[in-house]
C-alpha angles and dihedrals in degrees: 000000000000142000093260141004096256092054091049093048093049097047113126089219088074096059096091093044092051091047091053095042095244114159116236126197113221115218112194104160118092092228090060089074091060096040099051096065089050096047094042094178146013122214090348091307111123118223113237127175117238088211091067126084123258099055091176092212095139094082096047111103092352121149103228093197092076114083097172095077094074090054091049091048090051092054092050091047090053090053094052098038094090090053092050090051091049092049090048092052095047095044099034094121093049107040133042094219144342116228142165111266127231091186104055120090103154109015122073096223144000137183121240134179122245114265091243094043133083122279113269095240094050091053090054090049091050091047091055098042104031100032097243108180102214138012116237118262114276133216114247109219117202126207101223092196097055113109092233092054092045090052092047089051089056090048091057088063091052089049097231095166100172095051092045092052091049090048092049092055091044092053092048092049091048090053091049093050092050089051091050093244118144117248114245092221 
């Protein structure tokens, strides 16, 4: 869901769904946020927000006969783990967690809501209409294949702390801007 169709179409959370050919229903009316939890499904298809964590894209279109992919994924995860830890420590007051994304194919990062939390758009609507002070902390998802993230992973090994901290804040601000959230500074 989003405030308008263009925002919804350009959301980085859709990248993985587009790449796998998964159809996504755009909800652009404010009332949709309140209706979806009540309706829950349509024709035995459960509604699930693409702005929430746990996209479950890994199993879509996957050839289950190959067992080597899990070993390859583990090696890549070990390479990026130090960067994730660094991003978590720098951004600990601003994000709930930093994880590897299944959904990103082109963007370096995106923000998603926790599975148990409210959808990101509904929180913004409630903030405007009900005067909520702060949005809940988001999860920063990282595209481990993006050149920026690969370079930052290499920088962790060289221990360039100042540049990594600046990059962490820049990535978070970029994700906020794409989501239409105001920057705190």
